[in-house]
N, C-alpha and C positions, 0 to 999 in steps of 0.2 A: 708698204705698198709703193711700188715704183711710180705708178701713174694713178690718177684719180679717174675711175671708169666713167663717171658722169661728165667730167671735163673732156675725156676722149670722145664720147658720143657727140658732144657739142662741137668739138673740133672737126670730126669727120662729117658732120651734117652741115655746119655753118662756116667751117674753115677759120674759126677763131684760134687764138693762140692756146697752146698747152701751157698751163702754169704749174700745177702741183706735180712735183717730181722729187724722188729721193734717190740720190746718187748711190749706186752699188759700190763705188770705190771708197768714198769718204763718208758715206752714210748721212750726208747733209741733206736736209729738206731745202729745195731751191724753187724760186720762181723763174720760169723760163720765158725767153722771148723768142720770136720766130727765127732769128739768126743763130740761135743756139741748138737748133735741131733741123734735120732734113727728113723728108717724108716721100716714100715711093709706094704707090698702091698697085695691087694686082687683082684680077678678077678670077675667081674659081668657077662660078656660074652666075646666073642672074641675081641671086639673092645672097650668095656666099662670096665674101671678098676678104682681102688681107692687105697688109702693108708692112713695110720695114721702116723703123724710125731710128735714126742715128742721133744721139744726144751728146753735146759737149757740156760737161758740168761747169757752171759759172764759178764754182768754188775751188775745185781742184784742177780744172781744165783737162780732165781725162774723158775719153769717149766711152760710150756704151751703146750697144746695138740690140734691137728687139724685133721679133716677129709678132704681129698682132692679127688675129683672125676675128672677123665680125660678120654678122648677118643683118639683113634688112628686109624691107618689103617694097614692092613696086608701087609707086604713087603715080597715078595718071592725072594729067592736067590738060587744059585746053579743050578745043572742040573735039568731042567724041574720043577723048583720051589720047590725042595724037602726040602729046608730050609725056614722056615717062622719065622718072628719076628714082634712084634707090634711096630710101630713107633708112639709115642705120638704126636698128632697134636694140641690138645686143652685142656686147663685147664677149666673144666666146672664150678666147684664151690670149694671154700675154706670155710670150716665151723670151726670156733673156738669153741672147746668144753670146754676147760678150759684155763684161767678163763672164766666164762660165759660172753658172749657179753652183753654190756649194753642194757637194755630193752628200748623200745621206749615209754613205759607207762609213762604218766604224773602222778604227785602226786596231789591227790585231798584232800580237807579238810575232817576232821573227821565226819562232819555232813552228808556226802554222805553215804548211806547205805553200810555197810561193804560187804555184799554179792554181791552187784553190782560191787564194786571195785575189789573184788576177781575174778569175771568172766572177768572183763575188763583186769586186769593184766595177767590172763591166756591167753586171746586172744593175747595180745602183746608179751608174751613169745613164743606163737606158730607161730607168724608172720614170723620169720626168717627161720623156719624149715618146717612148714606145713601150707600153706596159705589156703587150703581147710578147715582145722580144725578151722582156724580163723573165717571163714564164719559160720561154724556150731556153734561155741561158741557164735557168735553174736546173732544167733537165740535163744540160751539158755538165753542170757542176756535179750533179749526182753521179754521172758516169765516170767523170774524172776522179771523184772522191773514192769510188769503189776500186778503181784501178790502183790508185796510190796506196790504199790501205790493204791491198792484197799482197800476200807473199808471192815469191817467184813461182812456187808450185801452184798456188791458187790462180795466178795470172794465166797459166796454161789451161786451166779448166774454164776460165772466162773467155778465152779466145773464140771468136766467131759466135758468141752467145748474144741473144737479144738482151736489152737492158733489164727487162722484167726478170729474165733468168739470172742475170748477174746479181740483181738484188736478192733473189731467192737464195743463191749460193752464198752471198755475203752474209745473209742472215743465219744460214746454217753454220758458217765458219766462226762468226763473231757472237752468235746467240743474242742478238739485239732486236727482238721482235717489235718493240715499240718504235724504235728508230727506223726499222725496215718499213713500217707502215707510212712514216713520213716520206721516206725515199720513194715509195710506190706512189704516193699521192702527188709528189712533185713530178715524177715521171709521167703519170697519166695526164696531169694538167698541161705539161709541156707538149705531149703528143697531140692532145685534142686541140690545142691552140694553134699548132703549126699547120694542121690540115684544113682544107677548104671543103665545106660540106654542101654548099649550094651556091648558086650564082647570085642570090639575093642577100644572104646573111651569113656571117661567120661568127665564131665565138670571140667575144671581146673581153679582155681582162681589165677590170677597173683599177684605178690607182689604189683603192683600198685593198683589193685582192692582191695586187702586185706587191704592196707593202707587207701583207701577210706572208707571201712567199719569201720575201727577203728576210723577215724575222725568223722564219723556220730554218733558213740556211744559217743564220747567225746562231740559232739554237744548236744546230749540228756541229758547227765549229766549236762552240763552247763545250758541248758534251764530249766530243771526241778528242779535243786538243787542250783547251784552256783548263777545264776541271781536272783531268788527269795530271797535267803539269803542275798545277797549284797543289794538288793532293800530294804529289811526290815531294815537292819542295817543303810542304808542311810536315810530312812524315819524317823527312831527313832532318829537319830542324828539331823536331821533337826527339828523335833518337840521339841527336847530338847533345841536346839538353839532358837527356837521361844519362848519357855517359859522363857529362860534366858533374851532375848531381851525385851520381854513384861514386865517382872518384873523389869528390870533395868529402863525401861522408866517410870514405875509407881513411882519408887523411885525418879527419877530425877524431875518428875512433882510435887512432894510434897515439894521439896526444894524451 
C-alpha cells in the first residue's frame, strides 16, 4: 500500500502530515514530512473532490505522482447553518501516475503476430483506468485476429462484412465452434459497451469483468499460437529422437 487511507483521511480533514508511505521506486517504507510532498486539490462537485500528491522519497530521492479521488459530506455550522465545510468520509481511489504501475500484460513469444500483441498490451494498459475501453479494445482484437488468420482468398470474402459475419465465416473456414463462441461474446460485449442507451445510465464493465475479458484473449493467443507451436516443436523433437534410436539400433544389430 503506497499510502495509509486512514492517515490520508486525517490529512485531508485536519491537514496533518502524511506519514506512512511506500516508495514505488525503491519499495522502502518511509515516514514523510511536509516538505517531502506537495498537494493540489480540485473540486468535481460539492461532495466529490480530488487531489494530486507529488512525493519525493527520503530514501532514494526519486519522485512519484498520484491522483486521489475522495467523497465527503456537507457539515453545517454556525447560526442557521451559515457556515459549511466538507468533511471527507471516504477515499474512493488512489491512482499512481508516475512511475507507471506495472502492467498485467503477459510476455508472449515473438512468433505471435505483433499487431495482436500490441492490441493486447493496450487492453492491459487500459485495464486500471478505463475498464469499458478494455472491452472495446477486445472487440478490436477479435477483428484484427480474424483478418490476420484469414488467407488472401478468405480476406476477399470478409471485405465489407460486419464483424458477426466475419466470425461466422471464420468458424466455417477453421471449424472452431468453441472459440467462435468466445469471439462472438467478446464482440457483443464490446458492441454493447460502446453504445449509449440512455441519458441516465450506461453499461459499465467492472474490473473483475475486464480481467475476465483479458484472460479470454490470453486463452485465444495460447490456443491458436502457443499450443500449436509447442506441439510442433515437441513432435519434431520426438521424430528426431525416433530417427536417432532407429539408426542406433541398426548400428548395434550389425555388430
